[in-house]
MARFI-40401 format. One record per residue (C-alpha): residue in three letters; z, x, y. Coordinates in Angstrom, 2 decimals. Layout:
<pts>
 rest      zz      xx      yy
  ALA       Z       X       Y
...
</pts>
This chain:
<pts>
 rest      zz      xx      yy
  MET   26.63    6.30   -6.31
  ASP   30.08    6.93   -5.05
  GLU   31.10    4.95   -1.93
  ASN   30.17    7.28    1.00
  GLN   26.62    7.36   -0.51
  GLN   26.49    4.04   -0.50
  ASN   27.55    3.23    3.29
  SER   25.27    6.14    4.39
  ILE   21.77    4.49    2.71
  LEU   19.03    4.37    5.13
  LYS   16.37    2.58    3.25
  GLU   15.79    1.28   -0.54
  GLY   13.22   -0.28   -2.61
  PHE   10.41    0.18   -5.37
  LEU    7.83    2.72   -5.49
  VAL    5.42    4.29   -7.93
  LYS    6.37    7.78   -8.80
  ARG    3.97   10.33  -11.02
  GLY    5.73   12.07  -13.98
  HIS    6.19   15.91  -13.30
  VAL    5.04   16.88  -17.14
  VAL    2.80   13.39  -18.03
  HIS    0.75   12.57  -15.01
  ASN    1.40    8.95  -15.55
  TRP    2.80    6.79  -13.08
  LYS    5.83    4.61  -13.21
  VAL    8.17    2.04  -11.42
  ARG   11.23    3.38   -9.85
  TRP   13.84    2.31   -7.86
  PHE   14.31    4.94   -4.61
  VAL   17.39    5.06   -2.48
  LEU   16.75    7.27    1.36
  LEU   20.34    9.09    2.35
  PRO   20.43   11.60    4.92
  ASP   19.68   14.49    3.12
  THR   18.51   13.29   -0.50
  LEU   15.75   10.61   -1.75
  LEU   17.47    9.52   -5.07
  TYR   15.57    7.49   -7.95
  TYR   16.43    5.21  -10.65
  LYS   14.98    3.19  -13.64
  TYR   15.26   -0.64  -14.04
  GLU   15.94   -1.78  -17.48
  GLY   15.95   -5.60  -18.63
  GLY   15.66   -6.54  -14.93
  LYS   18.59   -4.39  -13.81
  ARG   18.78   -0.98  -12.16
  ASP   20.26    1.93  -14.31
  SER   23.33    3.12  -12.79
  SER   23.16    6.75  -13.68
  GLN   19.91    8.17  -11.34
  ARG   16.70    9.45  -12.70
  GLY   16.45   12.40  -10.28
  ARG   16.75   13.69   -7.02
  ILE   14.37   15.11   -4.13
  MET   16.41   17.52   -1.48
  LEU   14.64   16.43    1.73
  THR   15.79   20.14    3.52
  GLU   12.45   21.82    4.50
  CYS   10.78   18.98    2.98
  GLU    7.02   18.63    4.05
  ILE    5.03   14.93    4.09
  THR    1.58   14.49    3.43
  CYS    0.31   10.97    4.88
  PRO   -2.02    9.66    4.08
  PHE   -2.87   11.48    0.63
  LEU   -6.23   10.82   -0.74
  GLU   -6.66   12.62   -3.76
  TYR   -6.00    9.47   -6.26
  ASP   -8.84    7.32   -6.71
  ASN   -7.63    3.73   -6.35
  ARG   -4.74    4.82   -4.81
  PRO   -4.80    4.72   -1.48
  LEU   -1.21    4.16   -0.39
  VAL    0.14    7.68   -2.01
  PHE    1.92    9.62    0.05
  LYS    3.07   13.48   -1.10
  LEU    6.71   14.98   -0.65
  ARG    6.46   18.96   -0.94
  THR    9.96   20.36   -1.20
  LYS   10.75   24.45   -1.94
  CYS   10.79   23.53   -5.81
  SER    8.27   21.04   -6.48
  GLU    5.69   18.16   -5.34
  HIS    6.24   14.47   -5.74
  PHE    3.23   12.01   -5.34
  LEU    4.86    8.28   -4.44
  GLU    2.71    5.10   -4.10
  ALA    4.02    1.96   -1.65
  CYS    2.65   -1.68   -2.38
  SER    1.17   -1.51    1.53
  ARG    0.27    0.49    4.10
  GLU    2.90   -1.01    6.12
  ASP    5.76   -0.45    3.55
  ARG    4.43    3.38    3.14
  ASP    4.33    3.92    7.06
  GLN    8.32    2.58    6.99
  TRP    9.06    5.02    4.10
  VAL    7.14    8.05    5.38
  GLU    9.00    6.93    9.05
  GLY   12.33    7.14    7.69
  ILE   12.01   10.51    5.55
  ARG   10.31   12.10    8.47
  ALA   13.50   11.26   10.95
  ALA   15.86   12.30    7.75
  VAL   13.73   15.88    7.77
  LYS   13.79   16.46   10.89
  LYS   17.78   15.89   11.70
  LEU   18.00   18.51    9.15
  ARG   16.09   20.99   11.16
  PRO   17.20   23.52   13.48
  ALA   16.97   22.27   16.40
  ASP   13.67   24.19   17.42
  SER   12.06   25.75   13.89
  LEU    8.32   25.89   15.08
  THR    7.65   29.70   15.93
  PRO    5.38   30.13   19.03
  SER    2.51   30.86   17.10
  GLN    2.87   27.50   15.18
  HIS    3.21   25.70   18.34
  GLU    0.04   27.20   19.48
  THR   -1.75   26.12   16.23
  VAL   -0.92   22.64   16.84
  GLU   -2.28   22.66   20.34
  LEU   -5.25   24.28   19.11
  ARG   -5.85   21.46   16.34
  SER   -5.23   19.01   19.10
  LEU   -7.92   20.37   21.50
  GLN  -10.64   21.28   18.74
  LEU  -10.50   17.50   18.03
  HIS  -12.18   16.84   21.41
  ASP  -15.30   18.95   19.96
  VAL  -16.07   17.49   17.15
  SER  -19.45   17.00   16.44
  LEU  -19.56   13.22   15.09
  ASN  -22.91   14.35   12.17
  GLN  -20.38   16.37   10.73
  VAL  -18.01   14.14   10.79
  VAL  -20.20   11.39    8.95
  ASP  -21.62   14.70    6.75
  SER  -18.18   15.30    5.41
  MET  -17.90   11.60    4.61
  TYR  -20.91   11.80    2.39
  ASP  -19.61   14.76    0.01
  VAL  -19.27   13.07   -3.10
  HIS  -16.17   15.33   -4.04
  SER  -14.19   15.28   -1.04
  GLY  -15.94   12.24    1.10
  ILE  -14.96    8.71    1.73
  LYS  -14.61    6.59   -1.65
  LEU  -16.95    3.80   -1.98
  SER  -15.86    0.85   -3.64
  SER  -16.41   -2.91   -4.21
  HIS  -14.45   -5.65   -1.78
  VAL  -14.25   -9.14   -2.06
  GLU  -14.08  -11.49    1.29
  GLN  -14.94  -15.16    1.44
  ALA  -16.12  -15.28   -2.21
  SER  -18.46  -12.69   -1.21
  SER  -18.43   -9.22   -3.13
  TYR  -19.26   -6.25   -1.16
  SER  -20.13   -3.30   -3.01
  ASN  -20.56    0.15   -1.39
  CYS  -18.04   -0.17    1.54
  PHE  -14.59    0.63    2.87
  THR  -12.43   -1.07    4.85
  GLY  -11.55    0.58    8.52
  SER   -7.78    1.37    7.60
  ALA   -9.18    3.50    4.95
  LEU  -11.38    5.17    7.33
  VAL   -8.56    5.99    9.80
  ASP   -6.26    7.31    6.34
  TRP   -9.54    9.18    5.41
  LEU  -10.25   11.31    8.87
  MET   -6.24   11.91    9.06
  PHE   -5.77   13.37    5.77
  SER   -8.92   15.04    6.04
  GLN   -7.32   16.45    9.33
  LEU  -10.15   15.46   11.71
  ALA   -7.62   13.35   13.56
  LEU   -4.28   14.01   14.16
  THR   -2.82   10.78   14.54
  ARG   -4.51    6.76   14.07
  VAL   -4.97    6.40   17.26
  GLU   -6.85    9.13   17.54
  GLY   -8.52    8.08   13.76
  VAL   -9.59    4.89   15.43
  THR  -11.20    6.34   18.48
  LEU  -13.16    8.93   15.97
  ALA  -14.32    6.36   14.13
  LEU  -15.33    3.86   17.28
  ALA  -17.32    6.56   18.04
  ILE  -19.46    7.05   14.62
  LEU  -19.61    3.48   14.68
  GLU  -21.36    3.27   18.43
  GLU  -23.50    5.82   17.30
  GLY  -24.84    3.85   14.89
  PHE  -23.96    5.63   11.44
  LEU  -21.22    3.16   10.53
  ARG  -22.18   -0.99   10.41
  PRO  -19.94   -3.60    9.86
  VAL  -19.58   -5.77    6.47
  GLY  -18.01   -9.61    6.19
  LEU  -16.82  -11.43    8.63
  ARG  -13.94   -9.88   10.49
  SER  -15.07   -6.71   11.55
  LEU  -19.03   -8.51   12.60
  GLU  -16.74  -11.01   14.50
  ALA  -14.57   -7.52   16.04
  GLN  -18.00   -6.18   17.24
  ARG  -19.59   -9.62   18.45
  SER  -16.10  -10.83   20.28
  ARG  -13.46   -7.96   21.30
  GLY  -13.91   -4.95   24.38
  LEU  -15.63   -2.40   23.51
  SER  -12.53    0.19   22.56
  GLU  -11.65   -2.83   19.92
  GLN  -14.69   -3.09   18.12
  PHE  -13.49   -0.85   15.14
  LEU  -10.47   -2.61   13.20
  ASP   -7.71   -0.49   11.77
  ASP   -6.94   -3.25    8.71
  SER   -7.15   -3.06    4.98
  THR   -9.40   -6.42    5.89
  ALA  -12.09   -5.16    7.60
  LEU  -15.02   -3.67    5.87
  TYR  -17.85   -1.40    6.88
  SER  -20.21    0.88    5.16
  PHE  -22.60    3.53    5.77
  SER  -25.49    1.91    7.88
  GLU  -28.99    0.87    6.08
  HIS  -31.23    3.67    7.22
  PHE  -28.78    5.95    4.72
  LYS  -29.69    6.02    1.50
  LYS  -27.57    8.60    0.22
  ARG  -24.93    6.55   -1.25
  GLY  -26.46    3.40   -2.13
  SER  -26.48    0.09   -0.07
  VAL  -24.12   -2.90    0.54
  LYS  -24.65   -5.90   -1.99
  SER  -23.02   -9.09   -1.30
  GLU  -23.05  -11.04   -4.17
  THR  -21.71  -15.02   -4.25
  SER  -19.70  -15.66   -7.42
  PRO  -17.32  -18.42   -8.42
  SER  -15.23  -15.50  -10.68
  THR  -14.34  -13.98   -7.60
  SER  -13.45  -16.90   -5.01
  GLU   -9.78  -16.85   -6.14
  LEU   -9.64  -12.63   -5.09
  SER  -11.53  -13.35   -1.47
  GLY   -8.59  -15.50    0.68
  LYS   -7.11  -13.01    3.07
  VAL   -3.97  -11.16    1.66
  MET   -1.04  -12.32    3.41
  ARG    2.00  -10.36    1.66
  ARG    2.27   -7.72   -0.81
  GLY    5.38   -6.65   -2.34
  TYR    6.93   -5.17   -5.83
  LEU    8.80   -7.90   -7.84
  LEU   10.73   -7.89  -11.00
  LYS    8.55  -10.53  -13.54
  GLN   10.11  -12.07  -16.82
  GLY    6.90  -11.92  -19.39
  HIS    6.27  -15.32  -21.25
  LYS    6.38  -13.99  -24.77
  ARG    9.06  -11.52  -24.75
  LYS   10.71  -12.70  -22.09
  ASN   11.19   -8.72  -21.10
  TRP   11.22   -7.94  -17.43
  LYS    8.75   -5.76  -15.73
  VAL    7.93   -4.84  -12.18
  ARG    4.58   -6.52  -10.89
  LEU    3.10   -5.54   -7.81
  PHE    2.36   -9.43   -6.51
  VAL   -0.09   -9.99   -3.78
  LEU   -0.83  -13.75   -2.13
  ARG   -3.47  -14.79   -0.88
  SER   -4.61  -17.57    1.54
  GLN   -7.83  -19.74    1.63
  PRO   -7.37  -19.97   -1.20
  GLY   -3.78  -20.13   -1.86
  TYR   -3.39  -17.26   -4.89
  LEU   -0.55  -15.42   -6.27
  HIS   -2.13  -12.70   -8.24
  TYR    0.04   -9.58  -10.25
  TYR   -0.63   -6.26  -11.37
  ASP    0.51   -3.31  -13.17
  PRO    1.39   -0.67  -10.61
  SER    0.92    2.41  -13.26
  LYS   -3.25    1.10  -13.20
  ASP   -4.38   -0.46  -10.21
  ASP   -4.48   -2.89   -7.72
  ILE   -7.93   -3.47   -8.73
  SER   -7.46   -5.98  -11.44
  PRO   -4.89   -8.47  -11.59
  VAL   -3.07   -8.56  -15.27
  GLY   -2.27  -12.30  -14.12
  GLY   -2.16  -15.03  -11.57
  PHE   -2.34  -18.76  -10.61
  SER   -3.35  -21.55   -7.65
  LEU   -0.80  -22.12   -5.67
  ARG   -2.22  -25.65   -4.74
  GLY    0.86  -27.97   -5.76
  CYS    3.19  -25.22   -6.89
  LEU    6.93  -25.74   -6.66
  VAL    9.09  -23.00   -6.07
  SER   12.90  -22.58   -5.61
  ALA   15.78  -20.27   -5.78
  LEU   17.88  -20.28   -8.87
  GLU   21.80  -19.29   -8.38
  ASP   22.69  -16.10   -8.94
  ASN   26.44  -16.86  -10.42
  GLY   25.97  -16.84  -14.13
  VAL   22.02  -16.54  -16.14
  PRO   20.33  -19.74  -14.88
  SER   18.42  -21.35  -18.38
  GLY   15.44  -19.96  -19.40
  VAL   16.31  -16.72  -18.02
  LYS   17.11  -13.78  -20.30
  GLY   18.38  -10.02  -20.10
  ASN   21.12   -8.64  -17.57
  VAL   19.65   -9.34  -14.35
  GLN   20.12   -8.19  -10.72
  GLY   19.92  -11.29   -9.15
  ASN   17.86  -12.67   -6.26
  LEU   16.00  -14.82   -8.59
  LEU   12.90  -17.64   -7.76
  LYS   11.39  -19.86  -10.13
  ILE    7.83  -20.90   -9.63
  ILE    6.58  -24.16  -11.70
  THR    2.17  -24.33  -11.44
  GLN    0.41  -27.45  -11.04
  SER   -0.47  -26.85  -14.88
  GLU    3.28  -26.74  -15.68
  ALA    3.06  -22.63  -16.32
  HIS    6.57  -21.54  -15.24
  TYR    7.16  -18.03  -13.92
  TYR   10.78  -16.64  -13.49
  ILE   10.79  -13.68  -10.88
  GLN   13.68  -11.27   -8.95
  ALA   13.18  -10.10   -5.52
  PRO   14.93   -6.50   -4.75
  SER   16.79   -8.33   -1.84
  ARG   18.05  -12.02   -1.05
  GLN   16.04  -11.76    1.87
  GLU   12.96  -10.79    0.29
  LYS   13.36  -13.53   -2.21
  MET   13.73  -15.57    0.68
  ASP   10.83  -14.28    2.45
  TRP    8.58  -14.83   -0.53
  ILE   10.14  -18.65   -1.32
  GLU    8.42  -19.36    2.01
  ALA    5.24  -18.09    1.95
  ILE    4.21  -20.01   -1.50
  LYS    5.63  -22.98    0.03
  THR    3.60  -22.45    3.05
  HIS    0.39  -21.74    1.03
  SER    0.79  -24.36   -2.12
  ALA    0.54  -27.43    0.16
  GLY   -3.00  -28.96    0.52
</pts>
């Protein structure tokens, strides 16, 4: 990357990318420039100096949310003149920031008004059609085995709920199905479905919202608020709650998610992992982002953990490889040592602060 490109970076960070030929998922470091999205590979804890690919943003079309991949609800699609690209972020907030940045770049590359009169009419017509939507038809679409909303299991407060979905997943699905154009429209439509008794809240967060909030705020566009089809609908199974000690460590509220580099305990090689920090109980789990964020490949309790920043000048004792920097070290109560790299100094400090906050007590 030359100096001009370095000075014009709009955003950079890890995303998981689907391969073009072999459809596997791999973590890449992405750099957003005014007209291009570049991506690089990390090896041995350091970013490659040569780029692995580029996505030209001129006339690029963005689909977000893109929900055609099971267990990957945070994917968005970029379609250029030549090809399609599928990218996954670590959180809904991160996904929306990337999409907002890419859309802004694409808009600046577009002529002043590239919509034809007929396209303007189509956009207006789609907005008008939303007001005439049939809730019964929407719910029937939600039930569709192939294109309906995905039912999955979730854990809340040591209880495991099956055959349900989150509030944000429902809004994403309504937008993906073009039943809503914006998140505000999606929440309004979801609230109407809830009020008509097609849905019911599951777990503490969604139940509390229905009991204590005003009418317009009873549906939560939130990744921790759970909902299911009402009991009198038996087409797709009923919700079951099971309390299990094995699920208790995954039951805390998600406080922070992000891609970090972790050094292996045995081989000492560096790999990008999706880290998820939960509170009450405080746990830090990490996942293989090429697979899913359902089954962690490792994790530990934050109770009694010690966390510290490592100096970037020179390679600290215990650290192998040609590392990029922004290192931190975690020592668990059982004396296990974890060496981790953050993508930036600010993220390193934010993670240290979050771990310290939830390691007390």
